[in-house]
ChimeraX commands (.cxc) that place a marker at each C-alpha (Angstrom):
marker #1 position 49.08,126.40,15.90 radius 0.5
marker #1 position 48.03,122.68,16.68 radius 0.5
marker #1 position 50.07,120.46,14.21 radius 0.5
marker #1 position 47.68,117.64,13.11 radius 0.5
marker #1 position 48.09,116.12,9.81 radius 0.5
marker #1 position 45.19,116.03,7.59 radius 0.5
marker #1 position 45.12,114.39,3.98 radius 0.5
marker #1 position 43.18,117.36,2.61 radius 0.5
marker #1 position 43.39,120.55,4.69 radius 0.5
marker #1 position 40.81,122.25,2.21 radius 0.5
marker #1 position 38.21,119.59,2.42 radius 0.5
marker #1 position 38.64,119.26,6.11 radius 0.5
marker #1 position 37.11,122.65,6.37 radius 0.5
marker #1 position 34.88,122.84,3.27 radius 0.5
marker #1 position 33.34,119.38,4.08 radius 0.5
marker #1 position 31.82,120.05,7.34 radius 0.5
marker #1 position 30.42,123.44,6.27 radius 0.5
marker #1 position 28.87,122.14,3.15 radius 0.5
marker #1 position 27.39,119.31,5.20 radius 0.5
marker #1 position 26.06,121.91,7.82 radius 0.5
marker #1 position 24.46,123.98,5.21 radius 0.5
marker #1 position 22.97,120.81,3.45 radius 0.5
marker #1 position 21.21,119.52,6.51 radius 0.5
marker #1 position 19.83,123.06,7.26 radius 0.5
marker #1 position 18.59,123.21,3.54 radius 0.5
marker #1 position 17.07,119.90,3.61 radius 0.5
marker #1 position 15.43,120.16,7.02 radius 0.5
marker #1 position 13.95,123.73,5.88 radius 0.5
marker #1 position 12.74,122.02,2.58 radius 0.5
marker #1 position 11.11,119.17,4.30 radius 0.5
marker #1 position 9.43,121.40,6.70 radius 0.5
marker #1 position 8.27,123.84,4.06 radius 0.5
marker #1 position 7.08,120.95,2.09 radius 0.5
marker #1 position 5.04,119.52,4.83 radius 0.5
marker #1 position 3.42,122.77,5.38 radius 0.5
marker #1 position 2.64,123.58,1.80 radius 0.5
marker #1 position 1.44,120.35,0.47 radius 0.5
marker #1 position -2.04,120.30,2.15 radius 0.5
marker #1 position -2.81,123.58,0.73 radius 0.5
marker #1 position -1.65,122.54,-2.83 radius 0.5
marker #1 position -3.67,119.46,-2.67 radius 0.5
marker #1 position -6.80,121.40,-1.28 radius 0.5
marker #1 position -6.36,124.05,-4.10 radius 0.5
marker #1 position -5.94,121.11,-7.00 radius 0.5
marker #1 position -9.12,119.26,-5.64 radius 0.5
marker #1 position -10.99,122.42,-5.75 radius 0.5
marker #1 position -9.90,123.20,-9.23 radius 0.5
marker #1 position -10.99,119.67,-10.47 radius 0.5
marker #1 position -14.46,119.99,-8.73 radius 0.5
marker #1 position -14.95,123.39,-10.47 radius 0.5
marker #1 position -13.98,122.07,-13.94 radius 0.5
marker #1 position -16.37,119.39,-13.82 radius 0.5
marker #1 position -15.29,117.05,-16.62 radius 0.5
marker #1 position -13.02,119.62,-18.35 radius 0.5
marker #1 position -9.48,119.18,-17.79 radius 0.5
marker #1 position -7.94,122.19,-15.88 radius 0.5
marker #1 position -5.67,124.37,-17.89 radius 0.5
marker #1 position -2.08,125.14,-16.82 radius 0.5
marker #1 position -3.13,128.80,-16.01 radius 0.5
marker #1 position -5.99,127.56,-13.65 radius 0.5
marker #1 position -3.68,125.28,-11.90 radius 0.5
marker #1 position -1.01,128.03,-11.41 radius 0.5
marker #1 position -3.52,130.58,-10.24 radius 0.5
marker #1 position -5.03,128.12,-7.64 radius 0.5
marker #1 position -1.43,127.02,-6.83 radius 0.5
marker #1 position -0.34,130.65,-6.11 radius 0.5
marker #1 position -3.41,131.33,-4.20 radius 0.5
marker #1 position -3.05,128.23,-2.24 radius 0.5
marker #1 position 0.62,129.04,-1.27 radius 0.5
marker #1 position -0.45,132.51,0.32 radius 0.5
marker #1 position -1.60,130.98,3.58 radius 0.5
marker #1 position 1.26,128.29,3.39 radius 0.5
marker #1 position 3.80,131.18,3.27 radius 0.5
marker #1 position 2.07,132.87,6.12 radius 0.5
marker #1 position 2.43,129.78,8.22 radius 0.5
marker #1 position 6.14,129.21,7.17 radius 0.5
marker #1 position 6.77,132.88,8.41 radius 0.5
marker #1 position 4.58,132.09,11.56 radius 0.5
marker #1 position 6.84,128.84,12.40 radius 0.5
marker #1 position 10.24,130.20,11.04 radius 0.5
marker #1 position 11.68,129.93,14.61 radius 0.5
marker #1 position 10.43,126.42,15.12 radius 0.5
marker #1 position 11.93,125.35,11.59 radius 0.5
marker #1 position 15.38,127.16,12.35 radius 0.5
marker #1 position 15.50,125.26,15.62 radius 0.5
marker #1 position 14.80,121.86,14.03 radius 0.5
marker #1 position 17.62,122.73,11.31 radius 0.5
marker #1 position 20.06,123.38,14.20 radius 0.5
marker #1 position 19.05,120.17,15.89 radius 0.5
marker #1 position 19.97,118.53,12.51 radius 0.5
marker #1 position 23.37,119.87,12.33 radius 0.5
marker #1 position 24.37,119.06,15.92 radius 0.5
marker #1 position 24.33,115.64,14.90 radius 0.5
marker #1 position 26.91,116.19,12.37 radius 0.5
marker #1 position 28.91,118.80,14.08 radius 0.5
marker #1 position 28.92,116.94,17.46 radius 0.5
marker #1 position 30.45,113.71,16.16 radius 0.5
marker #1 position 33.09,115.69,14.37 radius 0.5
marker #1 position 33.89,117.80,17.33 radius 0.5
marker #1 position 34.18,114.62,19.42 radius 0.5
marker #1 position 36.38,113.10,16.71 radius 0.5
marker #1 position 38.73,116.01,16.69 radius 0.5
marker #1 position 39.48,116.39,20.50 radius 0.5
marker #1 position 40.27,112.60,20.33 radius 0.5
marker #1 position 42.70,113.24,17.41 radius 0.5
marker #1 position 44.23,116.00,19.39 radius 0.5
marker #1 position 44.73,113.71,22.22 radius 0.5
marker #1 position 46.16,110.95,20.27 radius 0.5
marker #1 position 48.59,113.32,18.42 radius 0.5
marker #1 position 49.63,114.79,22.15 radius 0.5
marker #1 position 48.89,118.25,20.87 radius 0.5
marker #1 position 49.70,121.02,23.56 radius 0.5
marker #1 position 46.50,122.88,24.51 radius 0.5
marker #1 position 45.94,125.83,26.88 radius 0.5
marker #1 position 44.93,124.76,30.32 radius 0.5
marker #1 position 41.06,125.46,30.85 radius 0.5
marker #1 position 40.17,128.35,33.07 radius 0.5
marker #1 position 38.43,127.61,36.20 radius 0.5
marker #1 position 34.81,128.08,36.53 radius 0.5
marker #1 position 35.35,130.90,38.89 radius 0.5
marker #1 position 36.51,133.10,35.98 radius 0.5
marker #1 position 33.26,132.89,34.07 radius 0.5
marker #1 position 31.59,135.61,36.06 radius 0.5
marker #1 position 33.50,137.73,33.50 radius 0.5
marker #1 position 31.60,136.12,30.54 radius 0.5
marker #1 position 28.32,136.37,32.42 radius 0.5
marker #1 position 28.78,140.28,32.74 radius 0.5
marker #1 position 29.98,140.58,29.19 radius 0.5
marker #1 position 27.06,138.76,27.84 radius 0.5
marker #1 position 24.35,140.77,29.83 radius 0.5
marker #1 position 25.87,144.04,29.19 radius 0.5
marker #1 position 26.96,143.13,25.47 radius 0.5
marker #1 position 23.47,142.14,24.96 radius 0.5
marker #1 position 21.85,145.60,25.80 radius 0.5
marker #1 position 24.58,147.56,24.19 radius 0.5
marker #1 position 24.65,145.74,21.05 radius 0.5
marker #1 position 20.71,145.61,20.70 radius 0.5
marker #1 position 20.43,149.28,21.24 radius 0.5
marker #1 position 23.25,150.12,18.82 radius 0.5
marker #1 position 21.71,148.11,16.36 radius 0.5
marker #1 position 18.54,149.83,16.98 radius 0.5
marker #1 position 20.17,153.22,16.70 radius 0.5
marker #1 position 21.68,152.20,13.33 radius 0.5
marker #1 position 18.19,151.26,11.85 radius 0.5
marker #1 position 17.04,154.73,12.73 radius 0.5
marker #1 position 20.06,156.12,10.50 radius 0.5
marker #1 position 20.30,153.38,7.90 radius 0.5
marker #1 position 17.02,151.56,7.45 radius 0.5
marker #1 position 17.50,147.77,6.82 radius 0.5
marker #1 position 14.40,146.58,5.58 radius 0.5
marker #1 position 15.38,142.94,5.65 radius 0.5
marker #1 position 16.72,143.26,9.13 radius 0.5
marker #1 position 13.37,144.62,10.17 radius 0.5
marker #1 position 11.58,141.66,8.46 radius 0.5
marker #1 position 13.88,139.12,10.13 radius 0.5
marker #1 position 13.47,140.60,13.69 radius 0.5
marker #1 position 9.65,140.76,13.17 radius 0.5
marker #1 position 9.42,137.08,12.27 radius 0.5
marker #1 position 11.96,136.09,15.11 radius 0.5
marker #1 position 10.13,137.79,17.95 radius 0.5
marker #1 position 6.79,136.61,16.69 radius 0.5
marker #1 position 7.23,133.12,17.97 radius 0.5
marker #1 position 6.19,131.86,21.66 radius 0.5
marker #1 position 8.43,133.00,24.43 radius 0.5
marker #1 position 9.39,129.32,25.45 radius 0.5
marker #1 position 10.00,128.63,21.63 radius 0.5
marker #1 position 12.36,131.78,21.48 radius 0.5
marker #1 position 14.32,130.67,24.71 radius 0.5
marker #1 position 14.60,126.98,23.61 radius 0.5
marker #1 position 15.38,127.78,19.98 radius 0.5
marker #1 position 16.94,131.13,19.71 radius 0.5
marker #1 position 18.46,131.16,23.18 radius 0.5
marker #1 position 20.03,127.64,23.54 radius 0.5
marker #1 position 19.77,125.27,20.54 radius 0.5
marker #1 position 20.82,127.68,17.95 radius 0.5
marker #1 position 23.78,129.12,19.65 radius 0.5
marker #1 position 25.06,125.57,20.66 radius 0.5
marker #1 position 24.65,124.40,16.86 radius 0.5
marker #1 position 26.44,127.50,15.66 radius 0.5
marker #1 position 29.38,127.45,18.00 radius 0.5
marker #1 position 29.81,123.88,17.35 radius 0.5
marker #1 position 30.34,124.56,13.44 radius 0.5
marker #1 position 32.05,127.82,13.39 radius 0.5
marker #1 position 34.31,127.65,16.44 radius 0.5
marker #1 position 34.32,123.95,17.59 radius 0.5
marker #1 position 35.02,122.83,14.07 radius 0.5
marker #1 position 36.14,125.40,11.67 radius 0.5
marker #1 position 38.18,127.68,13.97 radius 0.5
marker #1 position 39.91,124.87,15.60 radius 0.5
marker #1 position 40.78,123.27,12.20 radius 0.5
marker #1 position 42.09,126.63,10.98 radius 0.5
marker #1 position 44.03,126.69,14.08 radius 0.5
marker #1 position 45.75,123.47,13.45 radius 0.5
marker #1 position 47.87,125.29,10.69 radius 0.5
marker #1 position 47.38,129.12,11.29 radius 0.5
marker #1 position 47.78,131.73,13.98 radius 0.5
marker #1 position 44.77,133.14,16.00 radius 0.5
marker #1 position 44.15,136.06,13.95 radius 0.5
marker #1 position 43.91,134.09,10.59 radius 0.5
marker #1 position 41.69,131.63,12.09 radius 0.5
marker #1 position 39.61,133.87,13.98 radius 0.5
marker #1 position 38.88,136.35,10.92 radius 0.5
marker #1 position 38.19,133.52,8.53 radius 0.5
marker #1 position 35.96,131.58,10.77 radius 0.5
marker #1 position 34.13,134.83,11.72 radius 0.5
marker #1 position 33.81,135.66,8.04 radius 0.5
marker #1 position 32.06,132.40,7.29 radius 0.5
marker #1 position 29.85,132.83,10.36 radius 0.5
marker #1 position 28.72,136.08,9.04 radius 0.5
marker #1 position 27.67,134.64,5.54 radius 0.5
marker #1 position 25.08,132.70,7.03 radius 0.5
marker #1 position 23.19,135.66,8.08 radius 0.5
marker #1 position 20.58,136.91,5.91 radius 0.5
marker #1 position 21.24,140.89,6.03 radius 0.5
marker #1 position 23.89,143.41,6.34 radius 0.5
marker #1 position 23.34,144.48,9.95 radius 0.5
marker #1 position 23.44,140.92,11.44 radius 0.5
marker #1 position 26.40,139.93,8.94 radius 0.5
marker #1 position 28.69,142.83,10.63 radius 0.5
marker #1 position 27.34,141.93,14.04 radius 0.5
marker #1 position 28.10,138.21,13.37 radius 0.5
marker #1 position 31.34,139.00,12.10 radius 0.5
marker #1 position 32.49,141.04,15.12 radius 0.5
marker #1 position 30.88,138.49,17.48 radius 0.5
marker #1 position 32.69,135.72,15.75 radius 0.5
marker #1 position 36.15,137.17,16.34 radius 0.5
marker #1 position 35.42,137.82,20.05 radius 0.5
marker #1 position 33.94,134.13,20.47 radius 0.5
marker #1 position 37.08,132.71,18.80 radius 0.5
marker #1 position 39.20,134.81,21.46 radius 0.5
marker #1 position 37.16,133.50,24.35 radius 0.5
marker #1 position 37.75,129.92,23.24 radius 0.5
marker #1 position 41.58,130.48,22.98 radius 0.5
marker #1 position 41.74,132.37,26.26 radius 0.5
marker #1 position 39.58,130.13,28.46 radius 0.5
marker #1 position 40.96,126.91,26.75 radius 0.5
marker #1 position 37.46,125.65,26.60 radius 0.5
marker #1 position 34.56,125.20,24.24 radius 0.5
marker #1 position 32.34,126.39,27.11 radius 0.5
marker #1 position 33.12,130.02,27.15 radius 0.5
marker #1 position 31.98,130.79,23.57 radius 0.5
marker #1 position 28.87,128.68,24.20 radius 0.5
marker #1 position 28.01,130.73,27.32 radius 0.5
marker #1 position 28.39,133.96,25.88 radius 0.5
marker #1 position 26.38,133.21,22.75 radius 0.5
marker #1 position 23.65,131.77,24.89 radius 0.5
marker #1 position 23.73,134.89,27.17 radius 0.5
marker #1 position 23.56,137.27,24.25 radius 0.5
marker #1 position 20.87,135.57,22.46 radius 0.5
marker #1 position 18.62,134.63,25.62 radius 0.5
marker #1 position 19.10,138.04,26.96 radius 0.5
marker #1 position 17.77,139.61,23.84 radius 0.5
marker #1 position 14.69,137.46,23.96 radius 0.5
marker #1 position 14.15,138.10,27.94 radius 0.5
marker #1 position 14.79,141.77,27.72 radius 0.5
marker #1 position 12.45,141.92,24.57 radius 0.5
marker #1 position 9.71,140.14,26.47 radius 0.5
marker #1 position 10.00,142.04,29.41 radius 0.5
marker #1 position 9.75,145.35,27.29 radius 0.5
marker #1 position 13.18,146.59,28.80 radius 0.5
marker #1 position 14.22,147.70,25.01 radius 0.5
marker #1 position 10.94,149.36,24.45 radius 0.5
marker #1 position 11.47,151.40,27.59 radius 0.5
marker #1 position 15.01,152.32,26.71 radius 0.5
marker #1 position 14.07,153.09,23.01 radius 0.5
marker #1 position 11.46,155.62,24.40 radius 0.5
marker #1 position 14.33,158.19,25.11 radius 0.5
marker #1 position 17.39,158.94,23.25 radius 0.5
marker #1 position 19.16,159.75,26.53 radius 0.5
marker #1 position 18.21,156.35,27.69 radius 0.5
marker #1 position 19.31,154.75,24.41 radius 0.5
marker #1 position 22.76,156.31,24.41 radius 0.5
marker #1 position 23.15,155.73,27.95 radius 0.5
marker #1 position 22.51,152.09,27.72 radius 0.5
marker #1 position 25.03,151.98,24.73 radius 0.5
marker #1 position 27.81,153.51,26.61 radius 0.5
marker #1 position 27.25,151.85,29.83 radius 0.5
marker #1 position 27.19,148.57,28.00 radius 0.5
marker #1 position 30.22,149.16,26.10 radius 0.5
marker #1 position 32.08,150.29,29.10 radius 0.5
marker #1 position 31.30,147.25,31.07 radius 0.5
marker #1 position 32.26,145.22,28.12 radius 0.5
marker #1 position 35.54,146.89,27.74 radius 0.5
marker #1 position 36.28,146.30,31.40 radius 0.5
marker #1 position 35.46,142.71,31.17 radius 0.5
marker #1 position 37.66,142.44,28.11 radius 0.5
marker #1 position 40.76,143.81,29.89 radius 0.5
marker #1 position 39.96,141.59,32.92 radius 0.5
marker #1 position 39.92,138.48,30.58 radius 0.5
marker #1 position 42.97,139.63,28.51 radius 0.5
marker #1 position 44.75,139.75,31.81 radius 0.5
marker #1 position 44.00,136.11,32.70 radius 0.5
marker #1 position 47.13,134.03,32.77 radius 0.5
marker #1 position 47.29,131.44,30.09 radius 0.5
marker #1 position 48.99,128.11,31.14 radius 0.5
marker #1 position 49.79,125.39,28.97 radius 0.5
marker #1 position 49.31,121.69,29.58 radius 0.5
marker #1 position 49.33,118.42,27.58 radius 0.5
marker #1 position 46.84,115.84,27.03 radius 0.5
marker #1 position 49.27,113.24,28.55 radius 0.5
marker #1 position 48.65,114.94,32.12 radius 0.5
marker #1 position 44.76,115.12,31.55 radius 0.5
marker #1 position 42.11,112.63,32.37 radius 0.5
marker #1 position 40.97,110.91,29.16 radius 0.5
marker #1 position 37.31,110.90,30.01 radius 0.5
marker #1 position 37.19,114.64,30.93 radius 0.5
marker #1 position 39.04,115.75,27.85 radius 0.5
marker #1 position 36.45,113.58,25.47 radius 0.5
marker #1 position 33.60,115.72,26.97 radius 0.5
marker #1 position 31.91,117.27,23.84 radius 0.5
marker #1 position 31.85,120.71,25.84 radius 0.5
marker #1 position 35.64,120.64,27.05 radius 0.5
marker link #1:1,2 radius 0.2
marker link #1:2,3 radius 0.2
marker link #1:3,4 radius 0.2
marker link #1:4,5 radius 0.2
marker link #1:5,6 radius 0.2
marker link #1:6,7 radius 0.2
marker link #1:7,8 radius 0.2
marker link #1:8,9 radius 0.2
marker link #1:9,10 radius 0.2
marker link #1:10,11 radius 0.2
marker link #1:11,12 radius 0.2
marker link #1:12,13 radius 0.2
marker link #1:13,14 radius 0.2
marker link #1:14,15 radius 0.2
marker link #1:15,16 radius 0.2
marker link #1:16,17 radius 0.2
marker link #1:17,18 radius 0.2
marker link #1:18,19 radius 0.2
marker link #1:19,20 radius 0.2
marker link #1:20,21 radius 0.2
marker link #1:21,22 radius 0.2
marker link #1:22,23 radius 0.2
marker link #1:23,24 radius 0.2
marker link #1:24,25 radius 0.2
marker link #1:25,26 radius 0.2
marker link #1:26,27 radius 0.2
marker link #1:27,28 radius 0.2
marker link #1:28,29 radius 0.2
marker link #1:29,30 radius 0.2
marker link #1:30,31 radius 0.2
marker link #1:31,32 radius 0.2
marker link #1:32,33 radius 0.2
marker link #1:33,34 radius 0.2
marker link #1:34,35 radius 0.2
marker link #1:35,36 radius 0.2
marker link #1:36,37 radius 0.2
marker link #1:37,38 radius 0.2
marker link #1:38,39 radius 0.2
marker link #1:39,40 radius 0.2
marker link #1:40,41 radius 0.2
marker link #1:41,42 radius 0.2
marker link #1:42,43 radius 0.2
marker link #1:43,44 radius 0.2
marker link #1:44,45 radius 0.2
marker link #1:45,46 radius 0.2
marker link #1:46,47 radius 0.2
marker link #1:47,48 radius 0.2
marker link #1:48,49 radius 0.2
marker link #1:49,50 radius 0.2
marker link #1:50,51 radius 0.2
marker link #1:51,52 radius 0.2
marker link #1:52,53 radius 0.2
marker link #1:53,54 radius 0.2
marker link #1:54,55 radius 0.2
marker link #1:55,56 radius 0.2
marker link #1:56,57 radius 0.2
marker link #1:57,58 radius 0.2
marker link #1:58,59 radius 0.2
marker link #1:59,60 radius 0.2
marker link #1:60,61 radius 0.2
marker link #1:61,62 radius 0.2
marker link #1:62,63 radius 0.2
marker link #1:63,64 radius 0.2
marker link #1:64,65 radius 0.2
marker link #1:65,66 radius 0.2
marker link #1:66,67 radius 0.2
marker link #1:67,68 radius 0.2
marker link #1:68,69 radius 0.2
marker link #1:69,70 radius 0.2
marker link #1:70,71 radius 0.2
marker link #1:71,72 radius 0.2
marker link #1:72,73 radius 0.2
marker link #1:73,74 radius 0.2
marker link #1:74,75 radius 0.2
marker link #1:75,76 radius 0.2
marker link #1:76,77 radius 0.2
marker link #1:77,78 radius 0.2
marker link #1:78,79 radius 0.2
marker link #1:79,80 radius 0.2
marker link #1:80,81 radius 0.2
marker link #1:81,82 radius 0.2
marker link #1:82,83 radius 0.2
marker link #1:83,84 radius 0.2
marker link #1:84,85 radius 0.2
marker link #1:85,86 radius 0.2
marker link #1:86,87 radius 0.2
marker link #1:87,88 radius 0.2
marker link #1:88,89 radius 0.2
marker link #1:89,90 radius 0.2
marker link #1:90,91 radius 0.2
marker link #1:91,92 radius 0.2
marker link #1:92,93 radius 0.2
marker link #1:93,94 radius 0.2
marker link #1:94,95 radius 0.2
marker link #1:95,96 radius 0.2
marker link #1:96,97 radius 0.2
marker link #1:97,98 radius 0.2
marker link #1:98,99 radius 0.2
marker link #1:99,100 radius 0.2
marker link #1:100,101 radius 0.2
marker link #1:101,102 radius 0.2
marker link #1:102,103 radius 0.2
marker link #1:103,104 radius 0.2
marker link #1:104,105 radius 0.2
marker link #1:105,106 radius 0.2
marker link #1:106,107 radius 0.2
marker link #1:107,108 radius 0.2
marker link #1:108,109 radius 0.2
marker link #1:109,110 radius 0.2
marker link #1:110,111 radius 0.2
marker link #1:111,112 radius 0.2
marker link #1:112,113 radius 0.2
marker link #1:113,114 radius 0.2
marker link #1:114,115 radius 0.2
marker link #1:115,116 radius 0.2
marker link #1:116,117 radius 0.2
marker link #1:117,118 radius 0.2
marker link #1:118,119 radius 0.2
marker link #1:119,120 radius 0.2
marker link #1:120,121 radius 0.2
marker link #1:121,122 radius 0.2
marker link #1:122,123 radius 0.2
marker link #1:123,124 radius 0.2
marker link #1:124,125 radius 0.2
marker link #1:125,126 radius 0.2
marker link #1:126,127 radius 0.2
marker link #1:127,128 radius 0.2
marker link #1:128,129 radius 0.2
marker link #1:129,130 radius 0.2
marker link #1:130,131 radius 0.2
marker link #1:131,132 radius 0.2
marker link #1:132,133 radius 0.2
marker link #1:133,134 radius 0.2
marker link #1:134,135 radius 0.2
marker link #1:135,136 radius 0.2
marker link #1:136,137 radius 0.2
marker link #1:137,138 radius 0.2
marker link #1:138,139 radius 0.2
marker link #1:139,140 radius 0.2
marker link #1:140,141 radius 0.2
marker link #1:141,142 radius 0.2
marker link #1:142,143 radius 0.2
marker link #1:143,144 radius 0.2
marker link #1:144,145 radius 0.2
marker link #1:145,146 radius 0.2
marker link #1:146,147 radius 0.2
marker link #1:147,148 radius 0.2
marker link #1:148,149 radius 0.2
marker link #1:149,150 radius 0.2
marker link #1:150,151 radius 0.2
marker link #1:151,152 radius 0.2
marker link #1:152,153 radius 0.2
marker link #1:153,154 radius 0.2
marker link #1:154,155 radius 0.2
marker link #1:155,156 radius 0.2
marker link #1:156,157 radius 0.2
marker link #1:157,158 radius 0.2
marker link #1:158,159 radius 0.2
marker link #1:159,160 radius 0.2
marker link #1:160,161 radius 0.2
marker link #1:161,162 radius 0.2
marker link #1:162,163 radius 0.2
marker link #1:163,164 radius 0.2
marker link #1:164,165 radius 0.2
marker link #1:165,166 radius 0.2
marker link #1:166,167 radius 0.2
marker link #1:167,168 radius 0.2
marker link #1:168,169 radius 0.2
marker link #1:169,170 radius 0.2
marker link #1:170,171 radius 0.2
marker link #1:171,172 radius 0.2
marker link #1:172,173 radius 0.2
marker link #1:173,174 radius 0.2
marker link #1:174,175 radius 0.2
marker link #1:175,176 radius 0.2
marker link #1:176,177 radius 0.2
marker link #1:177,178 radius 0.2
marker link #1:178,179 radius 0.2
marker link #1:179,180 radius 0.2
marker link #1:180,181 radius 0.2
marker link #1:181,182 radius 0.2
marker link #1:182,183 radius 0.2
marker link #1:183,184 radius 0.2
marker link #1:184,185 radius 0.2
marker link #1:185,186 radius 0.2
marker link #1:186,187 radius 0.2
marker link #1:187,188 radius 0.2
marker link #1:188,189 radius 0.2
marker link #1:189,190 radius 0.2
marker link #1:190,191 radius 0.2
marker link #1:191,192 radius 0.2
marker link #1:192,193 radius 0.2
marker link #1:193,194 radius 0.2
marker link #1:194,195 radius 0.2
marker link #1:195,196 radius 0.2
marker link #1:196,197 radius 0.2
marker link #1:197,198 radius 0.2
marker link #1:198,199 radius 0.2
marker link #1:199,200 radius 0.2
marker link #1:200,201 radius 0.2
marker link #1:201,202 radius 0.2
marker link #1:202,203 radius 0.2
marker link #1:203,204 radius 0.2
marker link #1:204,205 radius 0.2
marker link #1:205,206 radius 0.2
marker link #1:206,207 radius 0.2
marker link #1:207,208 radius 0.2
marker link #1:208,209 radius 0.2
marker link #1:209,210 radius 0.2
marker link #1:210,211 radius 0.2
marker link #1:211,212 radius 0.2
marker link #1:212,213 radius 0.2
marker link #1:213,214 radius 0.2
marker link #1:214,215 radius 0.2
marker link #1:215,216 radius 0.2
marker link #1:216,217 radius 0.2
marker link #1:217,218 radius 0.2
marker link #1:218,219 radius 0.2
marker link #1:219,220 radius 0.2
marker link #1:220,221 radius 0.2
marker link #1:221,222 radius 0.2
marker link #1:222,223 radius 0.2
marker link #1:223,224 radius 0.2
marker link #1:224,225 radius 0.2
marker link #1:225,226 radius 0.2
marker link #1:226,227 radius 0.2
marker link #1:227,228 radius 0.2
marker link #1:228,229 radius 0.2
marker link #1:229,230 radius 0.2
marker link #1:230,231 radius 0.2
marker link #1:231,232 radius 0.2
marker link #1:232,233 radius 0.2
marker link #1:233,234 radius 0.2
marker link #1:234,235 radius 0.2
marker link #1:235,236 radius 0.2
marker link #1:236,237 radius 0.2
marker link #1:237,238 radius 0.2
marker link #1:238,239 radius 0.2
marker link #1:239,240 radius 0.2
marker link #1:240,241 radius 0.2
marker link #1:241,242 radius 0.2
marker link #1:242,243 radius 0.2
marker link #1:243,244 radius 0.2
marker link #1:244,245 radius 0.2
marker link #1:245,246 radius 0.2
marker link #1:246,247 radius 0.2
marker link #1:247,248 radius 0.2
marker link #1:248,249 radius 0.2
marker link #1:249,250 radius 0.2
marker link #1:250,251 radius 0.2
marker link #1:251,252 radius 0.2
marker link #1:252,253 radius 0.2
marker link #1:253,254 radius 0.2
marker link #1:254,255 radius 0.2
marker link #1:255,256 radius 0.2
marker link #1:256,257 radius 0.2
marker link #1:257,258 radius 0.2
marker link #1:258,259 radius 0.2
marker link #1:259,260 radius 0.2
marker link #1:260,261 radius 0.2
marker link #1:261,262 radius 0.2
marker link #1:262,263 radius 0.2
marker link #1:263,264 radius 0.2
marker link #1:264,265 radius 0.2
marker link #1:265,266 radius 0.2
marker link #1:266,267 radius 0.2
marker link #1:267,268 radius 0.2
marker link #1:268,269 radius 0.2
marker link #1:269,270 radius 0.2
marker link #1:270,271 radius 0.2
marker link #1:271,272 radius 0.2
marker link #1:272,273 radius 0.2
marker link #1:273,274 radius 0.2
marker link #1:274,275 radius 0.2
marker link #1:275,276 radius 0.2
marker link #1:276,277 radius 0.2
marker link #1:277,278 radius 0.2
marker link #1:278,279 radius 0.2
marker link #1:279,280 radius 0.2
marker link #1:280,281 radius 0.2
marker link #1:281,282 radius 0.2
marker link #1:282,283 radius 0.2
marker link #1:283,284 radius 0.2
marker link #1:284,285 radius 0.2
marker link #1:285,286 radius 0.2
marker link #1:286,287 radius 0.2
marker link #1:287,288 radius 0.2
marker link #1:288,289 radius 0.2
marker link #1:289,290 radius 0.2
marker link #1:290,291 radius 0.2
marker link #1:291,292 radius 0.2
marker link #1:292,293 radius 0.2
marker link #1:293,294 radius 0.2
marker link #1:294,295 radius 0.2
marker link #1:295,296 radius 0.2
marker link #1:296,297 radius 0.2
marker link #1:297,298 radius 0.2
marker link #1:298,299 radius 0.2
marker link #1:299,300 radius 0.2
marker link #1:300,301 radius 0.2
marker link #1:301,302 radius 0.2
marker link #1:302,303 radius 0.2
marker link #1:303,304 radius 0.2
marker link #1:304,305 radius 0.2
marker link #1:305,306 radius 0.2
marker link #1:306,307 radius 0.2
marker link #1:307,308 radius 0.2
marker link #1:308,309 radius 0.2
marker link #1:309,310 radius 0.2
marker link #1:310,311 radius 0.2
marker link #1:311,312 radius 0.2
view
C-alpha cells in the first residue's frame, strides 16, 4: 500500500472516472452531431420545398428526420473506430495530467515503490502478448460457436470494417494507452494507496470491464484487467501493462488482416491447437514473470526527471 493522504478517497476515484466517461460521451456526441446535421438539414429543406406554402406537419418532419438519419447512422457505424480514437485522445489529456501529478505526489511523499524491471525482462511480455492474442481470439471465437453473442458479433464487424492503418493507430495504440492511463495508471494506483493488490486489481478490473458493450468483451476485459495490474505491480512500471495491451490489440488487428484467424478457424484441430499452444506459452511466461525478483527502492534514490516521466 502507498500511504498518500487524500481529502476524499471516494472522489479521488470517482472524479477521474466520471471525467473520463464525460469526455468520451462529449466527443462521441459532437462527432455524431457533425455527421447527422447535414442529413437532417437537407431533409428539412426537402420537406419545405415539397410543402410549398403549407407549413409541414410534425409527422412529415418526423418521417423526413428518420429517413435522413438512416444514411447518418450508417456513416456513424462506418467511422466508429475513428470516433472511438478521437474520444480516447480526449481522455488522454485528462488522465495524462492526473497520472503525472500522482507520480509527483508519490515522490513528494517519499512513497516506497518497487524498482522497475530492466528492459531485458520485457521479452516475456512480448511473447505473452503475441501468444495471448492468438489464444484469446480463438477461444472467444469458439465461445461464439457455443453461445452466440449477437452484440459481440456486431461490435467485431464494426471494429474490423475500418481501414487497416486506422485500426493500427486507433485500436492498436491510442485506445490501449488511454485505457491504461485511466484504469491502471489512475484507478489501480489510487486504490493501491490504501488497499492491497487483490482488492485494487479486482476493483479496477471490474470498472474496466463495465466500459465494454457486451458480455464476451466484459469477461475478457475483467480477466485482462487483473493481469495488467499484476504486470504493473511486478515490473514496477506503467510501461509493462501498456506494452502488453498494445501487443494484444495490434496483434488482433494484424492477424485478422493477414487472414491468420480465418486460416485457424478453418479447422477445429487448428483452432483447438492454437488455444492450447497459446495458453501453454502464456502459462510459461506467467511463471517466468512470477519468479522475477521484486526489489524495493525509494524516490529519494531516483533521478527526479526519470521518475516524472509519464510512462514510468
